[in-house]
C-alpha positions as CSV (number, residue, x, y, z in Angstrom):
1,M,14.4,-1.3,4.3
2,S,12.7,1.2,2.1
3,I,9.0,0.7,1.2
4,Q,7.0,2.5,-1.4
5,L,3.5,2.2,-2.9
6,V,3.6,3.2,-6.5
7,M,0.3,4.3,-8.1
8,S,0.1,4.2,-11.9
9,T,-2.5,6.4,-13.6
10,K,-4.4,5.9,-16.9
11,D,-2.2,8.4,-18.7
12,G,0.9,6.3,-17.9
13,S,2.4,8.5,-15.2
14,S,3.1,7.2,-11.7
15,R,3.3,8.6,-8.2
16,A,5.3,7.0,-5.3
17,F,4.3,7.1,-1.7
18,E,6.9,6.4,1.0
19,I,5.8,4.1,3.8
20,S,8.0,5.2,6.7
21,E,5.9,4.6,9.8
22,E,5.1,1.3,11.6
23,R,1.4,1.9,10.7
24,T,0.2,3.7,7.6
25,T,-3.6,4.1,7.0
26,I,-5.1,4.3,3.6
27,G,-8.6,5.6,2.8
28,S,-10.9,8.4,1.7
29,K,-10.9,10.1,5.2
30,R,-8.7,13.1,5.2
31,S,-7.0,12.0,8.4
32,C,-5.6,8.9,6.7
33,D,-1.9,8.8,6.1
34,L,-2.5,8.1,2.4
35,H,-5.7,10.0,1.5
36,V,-7.4,8.6,-1.6
37,A,-10.3,11.0,-2.5
38,I,-12.5,8.5,-4.4
39,P,-16.0,7.6,-3.3
40,A,-15.4,3.8,-3.9
41,V,-12.6,3.9,-1.3
42,A,-13.8,3.4,2.3
43,P,-13.0,6.2,4.9
44,L,-10.5,3.8,6.5
45,H,-10.0,1.2,3.8
46,C,-6.8,-0.6,4.9
47,E,-3.5,-0.2,6.6
48,I,0.0,-1.3,6.1
49,T,2.1,-2.3,9.1
50,V,5.8,-2.7,9.3
51,N,7.4,-4.8,12.1
52,G,11.1,-5.4,11.6
53,N,11.4,-7.0,8.1
54,T,7.7,-8.0,8.0
55,V,5.3,-5.8,6.0
56,K,1.6,-6.6,6.3
57,L,-1.6,-5.5,4.6
58,L,-4.7,-5.4,6.7
59,N,-8.3,-4.7,5.5
60,R,-10.0,-2.3,7.8
61,A,-13.4,-2.0,6.0
62,P,-15.3,-5.3,6.0
63,Q,-17.9,-3.9,3.6
64,S,-15.1,-3.0,1.1
65,E,-12.7,-5.2,-0.8
66,T,-9.0,-5.0,-0.4
67,K,-7.2,-7.1,-3.1
68,L,-3.7,-8.4,-3.1
69,N,-2.6,-9.7,-6.6
70,D,-6.3,-9.9,-7.6
71,E,-7.3,-12.0,-4.5
72,I,-9.6,-10.5,-1.8
73,V,-7.7,-10.5,1.5
74,Q,-8.4,-9.5,5.1
75,S,-4.8,-9.8,6.1
76,A,-1.7,-10.8,4.2
77,P,2.1,-10.3,4.1
78,L,3.4,-8.0,1.4
79,K,6.5,-8.6,-0.7
80,N,8.2,-6.7,-3.5
81,E,6.2,-6.2,-6.7
82,D,2.9,-7.2,-5.1
83,R,-0.2,-5.4,-6.4
84,V,-2.6,-3.9,-3.9
85,Q,-6.0,-2.7,-5.1
86,I,-8.5,-0.6,-3.1
87,G,-11.5,0.4,-5.1
88,P,-10.4,1.4,-8.6
89,V,-6.9,2.4,-7.4
90,E,-4.0,0.0,-7.8
91,F,-0.5,0.3,-6.2
92,T,2.6,-1.7,-6.8
93,V,4.7,-2.5,-3.7
94,N,8.3,-1.6,-4.0
95,I,10.5,-2.9,-1.1
96,T,14.2,-2.3,-1.3
97,D,16.7,-3.7,1.1
98,E,18.8,-0.8,2.4
99,E,21.9,-3.1,2.5
100,T,21.5,-3.6,-1.2
101,I,21.4,0.1,-1.8
102,I,24.5,0.7,0.3
103,R,26.4,-2.0,-1.6
104,R,25.6,-0.4,-5.0
105,V,27.1,2.9,-4.0
């Protein structure tokens, strides 16, 4: 399974971030795996965990909102094309089954 968070910018460009570890932290703290240098993002805002075929979003900043498809969540499973918002930043989840990729080749 391949997992990416795709961030779209106001100018229409996008940037993809690979999620390859069992635990990926997202926040404004430089030590986060995905560092988002925006004051509205908490130092450790949220994390994404991968356990087998289960991908999960966890809010790690009770004072800050983590949204999944416009709903505030504390913890929720992620699926392909979900939208994750932390502060003003929105990511689209891209989950590709590696078996599907192999079959296409």
